[in-house]
Legacy VTK file of the C-alpha trace (Angstrom):
# vtk DataFile Version 3.0
C-alpha trace
ASCII
DATASET POLYDATA
POINTS 91 float
126.346 199.445 74.127
128.035 197.758 70.622
131.466 197.529 71.900
129.992 195.832 74.976
127.945 194.137 73.303
131.605 192.177 70.848
133.212 192.554 73.805
130.480 190.220 75.375
131.236 187.936 72.581
134.622 187.349 72.476
134.477 187.012 76.338
132.390 184.393 75.457
133.499 183.281 72.623
137.532 182.871 74.724
136.068 181.077 77.004
134.210 178.363 74.760
137.877 178.055 73.224
139.222 177.578 76.400
136.688 174.332 77.204
136.644 173.414 74.139
141.010 172.928 74.662
140.166 171.631 78.020
137.944 168.772 76.944
140.579 168.244 73.586
143.491 167.955 76.139
141.180 165.343 78.656
139.961 162.822 76.052
144.062 163.612 74.102
145.614 161.444 77.847
142.361 159.069 78.450
143.608 158.145 75.330
146.878 158.003 75.783
146.045 155.914 79.420
143.937 153.368 76.371
146.926 153.329 74.450
149.773 152.936 77.115
146.816 149.630 78.352
147.417 148.429 75.253
150.495 148.243 75.137
151.174 147.105 78.099
149.048 144.149 77.067
151.113 143.739 74.064
154.186 142.995 76.659
152.252 140.653 78.251
150.662 138.873 75.198
154.361 138.924 73.569
156.218 137.297 76.709
153.472 134.965 77.063
154.398 133.995 72.905
158.309 134.232 74.128
157.599 131.177 76.665
155.421 128.957 74.771
157.645 129.253 71.883
160.893 128.195 74.374
157.913 125.647 76.094
157.686 124.467 71.469
160.996 124.166 72.033
161.728 121.867 74.344
158.784 119.805 73.509
160.242 119.692 70.218
163.366 118.087 71.897
161.912 116.218 74.299
159.879 114.722 71.033
163.674 113.868 68.856
164.943 112.671 72.242
162.003 110.321 73.049
162.592 109.712 69.125
166.012 108.405 69.165
165.708 106.283 71.974
162.901 104.563 70.536
165.210 103.398 67.177
168.020 102.417 69.513
165.800 100.579 71.581
164.006 98.781 68.341
167.329 97.803 67.043
168.217 95.762 69.863
165.193 94.080 70.542
165.420 93.411 67.136
168.926 91.723 67.941
167.498 90.443 70.829
165.701 87.860 67.967
167.902 87.643 65.444
170.656 86.169 68.825
166.658 84.175 69.760
166.171 82.972 66.513
169.631 81.742 66.595
169.440 79.914 69.781
165.999 77.960 69.227
167.925 77.270 65.189
170.761 75.129 67.386
169.016 74.118 69.772
LINES 1 92
91 0 1 2 3 4 5 6 7 8 9 10 11 12 13 14 15 16 17 18 19 20 21 22 23 24 25 26 27 28 29 30 31 32 33 34 35 36 37 38 39 40 41 42 43 44 45 46 47 48 49 50 51 52 53 54 55 56 57 58 59 60 61 62 63 64 65 66 67 68 69 70 71 72 73 74 75 76 77 78 79 80 81 82 83 84 85 86 87 88 89 90
């Protein structure tokens, strides 16, 4: 009878260990899915950051072009003012 009790206890322990392994495996699978989702989210965010970097570069380039054009325009306006002043003085 004692052997039966020992066998029953061992069977119960093995069953509980099996359930623990199954539960642990399910938990690890869920965590792996969450890690995959986070990795995908980070990749998407990285893509957005990269696109924003390109946009910032393009805006900086456009701003530099605008500044350069404004400098040329100012120089031309200054020359025009000087020419008009000369014209007024010589009238």
